[in-house]
C-alpha positions as CSV (number, residue, x, y, z in Angstrom):
1,M,0.0,0.0,0.0
2,L,1.4,3.4,-1.0
3,Q,2.1,5.6,2.0
4,I,1.9,9.3,1.6
5,K,4.7,11.0,3.4
6,K,3.6,14.2,5.2
7,E,5.6,17.2,4.2
8,I,7.4,18.8,7.2
9,K,7.8,22.5,7.0
10,T,11.2,23.7,8.4
11,F,11.4,27.3,9.7
12,P,14.3,29.7,9.8
13,W,15.5,28.4,13.2
14,G,16.1,24.9,11.7
15,H,13.2,22.8,13.0
16,E,9.5,22.2,12.4
17,R,8.1,23.9,15.5
18,R,6.3,27.1,14.7
19,F,8.3,29.2,17.1
20,N,12.0,29.4,17.9
21,A,12.0,27.1,20.9
22,Y,14.5,27.3,23.8
23,S,14.9,23.5,24.1
24,N,15.9,23.3,20.4
25,Y,18.3,26.2,20.8
26,F,20.4,24.2,23.3
27,R,20.1,21.0,21.3
28,N,21.5,22.9,18.3
29,I,24.5,24.1,20.4
30,Y,25.2,21.0,22.5
31,G,23.4,18.2,20.7
32,T,21.5,17.2,23.8
33,R,19.1,18.4,26.4
34,V,20.5,21.1,28.7
35,Q,18.6,21.7,32.0
36,K,18.6,24.8,34.2
37,V,19.1,24.4,37.9
38,S,17.8,27.3,39.9
39,I,19.9,28.9,42.7
40,D,18.9,31.4,45.4
41,A,22.2,33.0,46.4
42,G,20.7,35.4,48.9
43,F,20.8,38.6,46.9
44,T,18.4,41.4,47.2
45,C,17.3,44.3,44.9
46,P,18.0,48.1,45.0
47,N,14.2,48.7,45.2
48,R,14.1,46.5,48.3
49,D,17.1,47.6,50.4
50,G,16.4,51.3,50.3
51,S,19.0,52.1,47.7
52,K,16.3,53.1,45.2
53,G,13.2,52.2,47.2
54,S,11.6,49.7,49.4
55,G,9.0,47.0,49.1
56,G,10.3,45.6,45.8
57,C,8.2,45.2,42.7
58,T,4.5,45.3,43.5
59,Y,3.9,41.9,41.9
60,C,6.8,40.1,43.4
61,N,6.9,37.2,45.8
62,N,9.9,35.0,44.8
63,D,8.7,32.1,46.9
64,A,5.9,31.7,44.3
65,F,8.5,30.8,41.6
66,N,11.4,29.3,43.4
67,P,11.7,25.5,43.4
68,S,11.5,23.9,46.8
69,Y,15.2,23.0,46.8
70,C,16.2,26.6,46.2
71,R,16.8,28.3,49.5
72,P,19.7,30.7,50.5
73,V,20.2,28.8,53.7
74,K,21.7,26.1,51.6
75,S,25.1,26.4,49.9
76,I,25.4,26.8,46.2
77,L,26.6,23.3,45.9
78,E,23.8,21.9,48.0
79,Q,21.2,23.7,45.8
80,I,22.8,22.4,42.6
81,G,23.0,18.9,43.9
82,E,19.4,18.8,45.0
83,G,18.3,20.5,41.7
84,I,20.1,18.0,39.6
85,K,18.6,15.1,41.5
86,F,15.1,16.7,41.1
87,H,15.6,17.2,37.3
88,K,17.0,13.7,36.7
89,W,13.9,12.3,38.2
90,R,11.7,14.5,35.9
91,Y,14.0,14.5,32.8
92,N,16.0,11.4,32.6
93,E,17.8,12.5,29.4
94,A,19.4,15.7,30.9
95,V,23.2,15.3,31.3
96,S,24.4,18.9,31.2
97,Y,23.2,21.7,33.4
98,L,23.2,25.5,33.6
99,A,23.4,27.1,37.1
100,Y,20.5,29.6,37.0
101,F,21.0,32.4,39.5
102,Q,17.3,33.2,39.7
103,A,16.1,34.9,42.8
104,Y,16.2,38.7,43.0
105,S,19.1,40.6,41.4
106,N,22.1,38.4,40.9
107,T,24.6,41.0,39.9
108,Y,23.8,43.2,42.9
109,G,27.0,42.7,44.9
110,S,30.7,43.3,44.7
111,L,32.6,41.7,41.9
112,D,34.6,39.6,44.3
113,T,31.3,38.2,45.7
114,L,30.0,37.5,42.3
115,K,33.2,35.7,41.2
116,K,33.2,33.5,44.3
117,L,29.5,32.4,43.7
118,Y,29.7,32.0,40.0
119,E,33.0,30.0,40.1
120,E,31.7,27.8,42.8
121,A,28.7,26.9,40.7
122,L,30.8,26.2,37.6
123,N,33.0,23.8,39.6
124,Y,30.1,21.5,40.1
125,P,30.4,18.4,37.8
126,G,28.0,18.6,34.8
127,V,27.5,22.4,35.1
128,I,28.5,23.9,31.7
129,G,27.4,27.5,32.2
130,L,25.5,30.2,34.0
131,I,22.3,32.1,33.5
132,I,22.2,35.2,35.6
133,G,18.9,36.9,36.4
134,T,19.2,40.6,37.2
135,R,18.0,44.1,36.7
136,P,19.2,46.6,34.1
137,D,20.5,49.0,36.8
138,C,22.6,46.3,38.6
139,I,25.3,45.9,36.0
140,D,28.4,48.0,35.2
141,E,31.5,47.9,33.0
142,E,33.7,46.0,35.5
143,K,31.1,43.2,35.9
144,L,30.5,43.0,32.2
145,E,34.2,42.7,31.4
146,Y,34.4,39.8,33.9
147,L,31.3,38.2,32.3
148,K,32.8,38.7,28.8
149,D,35.9,36.8,30.0
150,L,33.8,34.1,31.6
151,S,31.7,33.7,28.4
152,S,34.9,32.8,26.5
153,R,35.2,29.7,28.8
154,C,31.6,28.6,29.2
155,Y,28.0,29.5,28.3
156,V,27.0,32.7,30.0
157,A,23.7,34.5,29.6
158,V,22.5,37.7,31.5
159,E,18.8,37.8,31.8
160,Y,17.3,41.2,32.4
161,G,13.9,41.7,34.0
162,I,12.4,44.5,31.9
163,E,8.7,43.7,32.3
164,S,7.3,46.6,30.2
165,C,8.4,49.2,27.6
166,Y,6.3,51.9,29.2
167,N,7.9,54.1,31.9
168,K,4.4,54.8,33.3
169,T,4.0,51.1,34.1
170,L,7.6,50.7,35.4
171,K,6.9,53.5,37.9
172,R,3.6,52.1,38.9
173,I,5.0,48.7,39.7
174,N,7.9,50.2,41.6
175,R,10.7,48.9,39.3
176,G,13.0,51.8,40.2
177,H,14.4,52.0,36.7
178,L,13.4,53.3,33.3
179,F,13.0,51.4,30.0
180,E,15.9,53.4,28.7
181,D,18.1,51.7,31.4
182,A,17.1,48.4,30.0
183,V,18.0,49.4,26.4
184,S,21.4,50.6,27.6
185,A,22.1,47.4,29.6
186,L,21.1,45.2,26.7
187,E,23.2,47.1,24.2
188,E,26.3,47.2,26.5
189,T,26.0,43.4,27.3
190,S,25.4,42.4,23.7
191,A,28.2,44.6,22.4
192,L,30.7,42.4,24.4
193,G,29.4,39.2,22.9
194,I,27.5,38.1,26.0
195,T,24.2,36.3,25.5
196,T,21.3,38.4,26.6
197,G,17.9,37.3,27.9
198,S,14.9,39.4,28.8
199,H,11.6,39.0,30.6
200,F,8.2,40.8,30.0
201,I,4.8,40.6,31.7
202,F,1.4,41.0,29.9
203,G,-1.4,42.4,32.0
204,L,0.3,44.9,34.2
205,P,-2.0,47.6,35.6
206,G,-2.9,50.6,33.4
207,E,-1.9,48.9,30.1
208,T,-4.6,48.1,27.5
209,R,-4.2,45.1,25.3
210,D,-3.4,47.3,22.3
211,E,-0.6,48.8,24.4
212,M,0.7,45.4,25.3
213,L,0.6,44.2,21.7
214,N,2.2,47.4,20.4
215,Q,5.3,46.7,22.4
216,V,6.3,43.9,20.1
217,D,7.9,46.2,17.5
218,I,10.3,47.8,19.9
219,I,11.0,44.6,21.8
220,S,11.9,43.0,18.4
221,S,14.4,45.8,17.7
222,L,16.4,45.1,20.9
223,P,19.7,43.0,21.0
224,I,18.0,40.0,22.7
225,T,18.9,36.4,22.3
226,T,16.3,34.7,24.5
227,V,13.1,36.0,25.8
228,K,10.4,35.0,28.4
229,F,6.8,36.2,28.4
230,H,4.4,35.8,31.3
231,Q,0.8,36.6,31.9
232,L,0.3,38.6,35.1
233,Q,-0.7,36.5,38.1
234,I,-1.9,38.2,41.2
235,I,0.1,36.7,44.0
236,K,-1.0,36.6,47.6
237,G,0.7,38.9,50.0
238,T,2.0,41.4,47.4
239,S,1.0,45.0,47.3
240,M,-0.4,44.3,43.8
241,E,-3.0,42.0,45.4
242,T,-4.2,45.0,47.4
243,E,-4.1,47.3,44.3
244,F,-6.1,44.7,42.3
245,K,-8.8,44.5,45.0
246,D,-9.1,48.2,45.2
247,N,-8.9,49.0,41.5
248,P,-9.8,45.8,39.5
249,G,-10.8,48.0,36.5
250,D,-7.1,49.0,36.0
251,F,-6.2,45.4,35.1
252,E,-6.6,43.6,31.8
253,L,-6.2,40.0,33.1
254,F,-6.5,37.2,30.5
255,T,-8.5,34.0,30.5
256,W,-6.4,31.2,29.0
257,N,-8.4,31.4,25.7
258,E,-7.9,35.1,25.4
259,Y,-4.2,34.8,26.1
260,I,-3.7,32.2,23.4
261,D,-5.3,34.6,20.9
262,F,-3.4,37.6,22.1
263,F,-0.1,35.8,22.2
264,I,-0.4,34.4,18.7
265,K,-0.9,38.0,17.4
266,F,2.2,39.0,19.3
267,L,4.2,36.1,18.2
268,E,3.4,36.7,14.5
269,R,5.1,40.1,14.8
270,L,8.0,39.0,17.0
271,N,11.6,39.0,15.7
272,P,12.1,35.4,14.4
273,S,15.7,35.4,15.6
274,F,14.6,35.6,19.3
275,V,14.6,32.2,21.1
276,V,11.4,32.0,23.1
277,E,11.8,30.3,26.4
278,R,8.4,30.8,27.9
279,F,4.9,31.8,26.8
280,T,3.4,31.9,30.3
281,G,4.2,31.9,34.0
282,E,3.0,29.3,36.5
283,A,2.8,29.7,40.2
284,P,1.5,27.1,42.7
285,P,-2.2,27.6,43.3
286,R,-1.6,28.2,47.0
287,F,0.1,31.5,46.1
288,L,-2.6,32.8,43.7
289,S,-5.0,35.5,44.9
290,E,-7.2,34.9,41.9
291,E,-8.3,31.5,40.5
292,G,-6.1,32.1,37.5
293,W,-6.4,29.4,34.8
294,G,-7.5,26.6,37.0
295,K,-5.8,23.3,36.2
296,K,-4.3,24.5,33.0
297,R,-0.5,24.0,33.2
298,A,2.1,26.0,31.3
299,A,3.0,23.0,29.1
300,Q,-0.7,22.6,28.2
301,I,-0.9,26.2,27.1
302,V,2.2,25.7,24.9
303,N,0.5,22.7,23.3
304,L,-2.7,24.7,22.7
305,I,-0.7,27.6,21.2
306,E,1.2,25.3,18.9
307,K,-2.0,23.6,17.8
308,R,-3.6,27.0,17.1
309,L,-0.5,28.1,15.1
310,E,-0.8,25.0,12.9
311,E,-4.6,25.6,12.4
312,L,-3.9,29.2,11.4
313,N,-0.9,28.2,9.4
314,T,1.1,30.9,11.1
315,W,4.4,31.2,13.0
316,Q,6.8,33.4,14.9
317,G,7.8,36.3,12.8
318,R,5.4,35.8,9.9
319,L,4.4,39.4,10.1
320,Y,7.7,40.7,11.4
321,R,9.1,43.9,9.8
322,P,12.5,45.1,11.0
323,K,12.3,48.6,12.5
324,G,14.8,50.8,14.3
325,I,14.8,51.2,18.1
326,K,12.2,53.8,19.2
327,R,10.7,54.8,22.5
328,L,7.0,54.2,23.2
329,R,5.1,57.1,24.7
330,D,4.7,57.0,28.4
């Protein structure tokens, strides 16, 4: 019996998935699965310790996103060891690991402190590189020069929390920096050949869905390698929880169906060279002030988005048009 072979469309990023997927990015580099292992090294942030403000970002409760093994009372090596054990149970194929300095601002310290922590992580067997989560205002020339040298020896990515392109939003959520600071940090980091990551949130107070969508052109013009997108989740115990209860009309929260439709429109215009690490965020239900998306898990949303992309015969960057960097109005 004649079998008809299904034609597989390959996209610019070299595989058949309809977005430039993070897992494929590492398989292309290393030929195998590479797993991140989160670390809480006990850092803080300048909008928490009084340097720029107090209270931190209004949406932030790191406990909602930190794995259970990730606690600063444990040493770096203990956290990595427990993290590897955890991920080997979940992903049996992982043989190489990236130490992910995740909680708070992981360049907010002296260079000597950073060197000690980073090098300790890199000395753990199987750890092939670092991902360093931080803020745009917690980096400087000296630290970047060190990271440039480090990146010549192993994989290094600096992941900047940007959250929004609108300064009005950054002020409202108590970020303590401007969008222009993020642009400068990305440009300086990228210019040294260091891999850059970034993080954005959809649904922050005061932003309409059109405003959220219109960020895509300016985001696409930034020197970014990897990018994460999250829907806003209202986390218990945060000042945003109080703000939401007092002014729910200021928030454009998404149902999961609405988010899929929105994100596909965004993805179609997104720079196809960007490696997309996440479409959504996921916090344990016990941390959520609102019901959120019920039992829908992040992996399920990815599957639904991929299915919808195929149904619509569309993909990341289909409507992308290169544009120069511009600043959105406040």
